[in-house]
MARPA-264196 format. One record per residue (C-alpha): chain; x, y, z. Coordinates in Angstrom, 2 decimals, m for minus. Layout:
BEGIN
(atom A; (X; Y; Z))
...
END
This chain:
BEGIN
(atom A; (18.59; m15.14; m10.68))
(atom A; (20.31; m17.78; m7.24))
(atom A; (22.12; m14.06; m6.50))
(atom A; (19.17; m11.88; m7.01))
(atom A; (17.38; m15.70; m5.14))
(atom A; (19.02; m14.82; m2.24))
(atom A; (19.23; m10.88; m1.36))
(atom A; (15.71; m10.66; m1.84))
(atom A; (14.91; m13.54; 0.73))
(atom A; (16.61; m10.74; 2.84))
(atom A; (12.86; m8.37; 2.37))
(atom A; (11.63; m8.57; 5.59))
(atom A; (8.97; m10.28; 5.58))
(atom A; (6.22; m9.33; 2.93))
(atom A; (2.38; m10.47; 3.29))
(atom A; (0.97; m9.43; 0.46))
(atom A; (m1.09; m10.88; m2.52))
(atom A; (m2.90; m11.44; m5.11))
(atom A; (m2.63; m15.10; m6.44))
(atom A; (m5.35; m17.34; m6.90))
(atom A; (m8.20; m19.21; m6.89))
(atom A; (m7.87; m22.70; m8.05))
(atom A; (m5.23; m21.58; m10.48))
(atom A; (m6.92; m18.20; m11.73))
(atom A; (m5.75; m15.61; m10.30))
(atom A; (m7.70; m12.90; m7.98))
(atom A; (m6.46; m10.02; m8.53))
(atom A; (m7.74; m8.31; m12.14))
(atom A; (m8.34; m4.93; m13.22))
(atom A; (m11.27; m5.46; m16.30))
(atom A; (m14.16; m4.26; m16.37))
(atom A; (m15.49; m7.51; m14.32))
(atom A; (m12.64; m6.31; m11.37))
(atom A; (m13.29; m3.54; m10.79))
(atom A; (m17.14; m3.46; m10.58))
(atom A; (m16.80; m5.60; m7.43))
(atom A; (m14.70; m3.90; m6.77))
(atom A; (m16.17; m0.06; m6.01))
(atom A; (m18.37; m2.05; m3.15))
(atom A; (m14.43; m0.15; m1.42))
(atom A; (m15.91; 2.53; 0.90))
(atom A; (m13.89; 4.84; m1.82))
(atom A; (m13.05; 5.15; m5.07))
(atom A; (m9.54; 6.22; m6.42))
(atom A; (m9.05; 6.56; m9.91))
(atom A; (m5.85; 6.14; m12.40))
(atom A; (m3.86; 2.59; m13.21))
(atom A; (m2.92; 3.22; m9.27))
(atom A; (m6.76; 2.99; m8.01))
(atom A; (m7.78; 0.60; m10.57))
(atom A; (m5.49; m1.89; m9.00))
(atom A; (m5.29; m0.99; m5.79))
(atom A; (m9.72; m1.75; m6.02))
(atom A; (m8.59; m5.44; m7.10))
(atom A; (m6.25; m5.75; m4.41))
(atom A; (m8.44; m5.18; m1.57))
(atom A; (m11.71; m6.78; m4.05))
(atom A; (m9.03; m10.01; m3.90))
(atom A; (m7.62; m8.88; m0.36))
(atom A; (m11.33; m8.59; 1.21))
(atom A; (m12.69; m12.17; m1.04))
(atom A; (m10.01; m14.38; 0.67))
(atom A; (m10.58; m12.03; 4.45))
(atom A; (m7.00; m11.26; 4.14))
(atom A; (m7.56; m7.23; 4.58))
(atom A; (m4.70; m7.09; 8.16))
(atom A; (m2.32; m10.04; 6.25))
(atom A; (m2.53; m7.60; 2.99))
(atom A; (m2.12; m4.52; 4.48))
(atom A; (0.24; m5.87; 7.37))
(atom A; (2.23; m7.67; 4.38))
(atom A; (3.07; m4.03; 2.35))
(atom A; (4.36; m2.39; 5.21))
(atom A; (7.23; m4.34; 5.77))
(atom A; (8.40; m4.03; 1.99))
(atom A; (10.15; m1.78; 0.85))
(atom A; (10.00; m0.46; m2.24))
(atom A; (12.36; 2.96; m2.17))
(atom A; (14.91; 3.29; m5.06))
(atom A; (18.51; 1.73; m4.38))
(atom A; (17.28; m1.24; m2.55))
(atom A; (18.07; m4.62; m4.14))
(atom A; (14.12; m5.86; m4.27))
(atom A; (12.70; m2.19; m5.87))
(atom A; (15.63; m2.60; m8.52))
(atom A; (15.07; m5.73; m9.06))
(atom A; (11.26; m5.79; m9.51))
(atom A; (12.04; m2.19; m12.31))
(atom A; (14.55; m4.54; m14.03))
(atom A; (13.21; m5.28; m17.60))
(atom A; (13.84; m9.35; m17.91))
(atom A; (15.27; m10.62; m20.05))
(atom A; (12.87; m13.83; m19.33))
(atom A; (10.16; m12.72; m18.17))
(atom A; (8.42; m16.31; m16.70))
(atom A; (12.17; m16.89; m14.11))
(atom A; (11.80; m13.37; m12.80))
(atom A; (8.02; m14.10; m12.31))
(atom A; (9.84; m17.65; m10.44))
(atom A; (12.14; m15.50; m8.35))
(atom A; (10.01; m12.10; m7.40))
(atom A; (7.62; m16.01; m6.44))
(atom A; (10.39; m16.93; m4.76))
(atom A; (11.40; m14.82; m2.29))
(atom A; (8.18; m13.06; m1.47))
(atom A; (6.95; m17.19; m0.33))
(atom A; (10.65; m17.14; 1.89))
(atom A; (9.47; m13.74; 3.08))
(atom A; (6.22; m15.08; 3.92))
(atom A; (3.76; m13.63; 2.22))
(atom A; (0.09; m14.85; 2.11))
(atom A; (m0.96; m15.77; m1.81))
(atom A; (m2.61; m12.31; m2.69))
(atom A; (0.73; m10.40; m2.65))
(atom A; (2.43; m12.89; m4.30))
(atom A; (m0.20; m12.38; m6.91))
(atom A; (m0.14; m8.58; m6.57))
(atom A; (3.02; m8.67; m7.30))
(atom A; (3.19; m10.98; m10.18))
(atom A; (m0.14; m9.25; m12.07))
(atom A; (1.47; m5.51; m11.73))
(atom A; (4.63; m7.03; m13.70))
(atom A; (3.15; m9.74; m16.66))
(atom A; (1.25; m5.72; m17.05))
(atom A; (4.54; m3.92; m17.50))
(atom A; (3.19; m1.78; m13.75))
(atom A; (6.07; m2.26; m10.99))
(atom A; (6.52; 1.69; m11.83))
(atom A; (3.27; 2.31; m10.12))
(atom A; (4.37; 0.19; m7.04))
(atom A; (4.53; 2.10; m5.23))
(atom A; (1.54; 3.95; m6.17))
(atom A; (m0.68; 1.80; m5.74))
(atom A; (0.13; 0.80; m2.48))
(atom A; (m0.66; 4.18; m1.60))
(atom A; (m3.74; 3.78; m3.49))
(atom A; (m4.27; 0.83; m0.85))
(atom A; (m3.50; 2.49; 1.80))
(atom A; (m6.06; 4.36; 1.50))
(atom A; (m8.68; 2.86; 1.11))
(atom A; (m8.00; 0.27; 4.13))
(atom A; (m8.00; 3.79; 5.59))
(atom A; (m11.07; 4.37; 4.93))
(atom A; (m12.61; 1.30; 5.43))
(atom A; (m11.66; 1.76; 9.38))
(atom A; (m13.35; 4.84; 9.73))
(atom A; (m10.68; 7.30; 9.64))
(atom A; (m9.21; 10.34; 8.25))
(atom A; (m6.00; 10.39; 7.43))
(atom A; (m4.76; 14.20; 8.62))
(atom A; (m0.66; 14.89; 8.00))
(atom A; (0.83; 18.29; 10.31))
(atom A; (3.99; 19.52; 9.67))
(atom A; (5.53; 21.24; 11.91))
(atom A; (9.35; 23.13; 12.14))
(atom A; (10.16; 20.43; 15.69))
(atom A; (8.71; 17.51; 16.68))
(atom A; (5.50; 18.73; 19.22))
(atom A; (5.23; 16.63; 22.29))
(atom A; (2.66; 14.37; 23.80))
(atom A; (0.43; 16.67; 25.21))
(atom A; (0.10; 19.20; 22.12))
(atom A; (m0.65; 16.24; 19.60))
(atom A; (m3.54; 15.52; 21.60))
(atom A; (m4.68; 19.19; 21.63))
(atom A; (m5.05; 19.28; 18.13))
(atom A; (m5.91; 15.64; 18.31))
(atom A; (m8.94; 17.63; 19.22))
(atom A; (m9.72; 19.90; 17.18))
(atom A; (m9.19; 17.94; 13.60))
(atom A; (m11.95; 15.70; 15.78))
(atom A; (m14.54; 18.46; 15.45))
(atom A; (m13.84; 18.82; 11.42))
(atom A; (m15.12; 15.37; 10.63))
(atom A; (m17.82; 12.62; 11.87))
(atom A; (m19.24; 11.17; 14.57))
(atom A; (m17.94; 8.09; 13.23))
(atom A; (m15.12; 9.07; 11.97))
(atom A; (m11.87; 9.01; 13.32))
(atom A; (m7.96; 11.04; 12.92))
(atom A; (m5.14; 9.48; 12.16))
(atom A; (m2.40; 11.86; 12.59))
(atom A; (1.03; 11.74; 10.80))
(atom A; (2.99; 14.20; 12.02))
(atom A; (6.66; 15.51; 9.97))
(atom A; (9.14; 18.26; 10.76))
(atom A; (10.46; 20.14; 8.18))
(atom A; (13.04; 22.55; 9.80))
(atom A; (11.95; 25.40; 6.99))
(atom A; (9.14; 26.66; 8.03))
(atom A; (8.73; 29.06; 10.95))
(atom A; (9.02; 27.83; 14.39))
(atom A; (5.36; 29.68; 15.02))
(atom A; (3.62; 27.80; 11.95))
(atom A; (1.88; 24.18; 11.27))
(atom A; (1.10; 23.59; 8.16))
(atom A; (m2.57; 21.39; 8.25))
(atom A; (m2.71; 18.92; 5.82))
(atom A; (m6.55; 16.44; 5.51))
(atom A; (m7.56; 13.88; 3.20))
(atom A; (m11.42; 13.92; 4.07))
(atom A; (m13.04; 11.77; 1.51))
(atom A; (m17.02; 12.19; 2.56))
END
């Protein structure tokens, strides 16, 4: 465990957690918690949706949405990393694993909501859903800012002028109170003269 503690301290500074108000966990996927979480700007269903809404609700109640979002961006959950591997590894001692995770997240300067989130998904055996839950949480955050996520896939990386032109065109498809949040992906398998535009819109 000392080996893991040392390595996991290098996570890079996660700041997300759904931990506790007066010793009680802020994150929960119970019906009561889901009802409170329904105040989010969009509704996402499934296991990842339940936990994402609980995370959003807990962070909002502490006015820590921005901090939690930034924390989650810094946590590397890619397969093969020390943190991700330890997260999904069945523990011989659950209490010890929870302690090590919390120590690592504290060392990475994560806030209480973020730490609580990882504690909860570990206790509920949902660690393999972590990426999907965080993705759902990011969708809620995007919607809360009035943004519409848009992925543009091209054969070559476009210049800024072309990006601006595409953004202007796509803006015409959303409401005036919304704005485009564009992600550019370069894929060599498509024709150099083709564009694939995928928009995620919640009306």
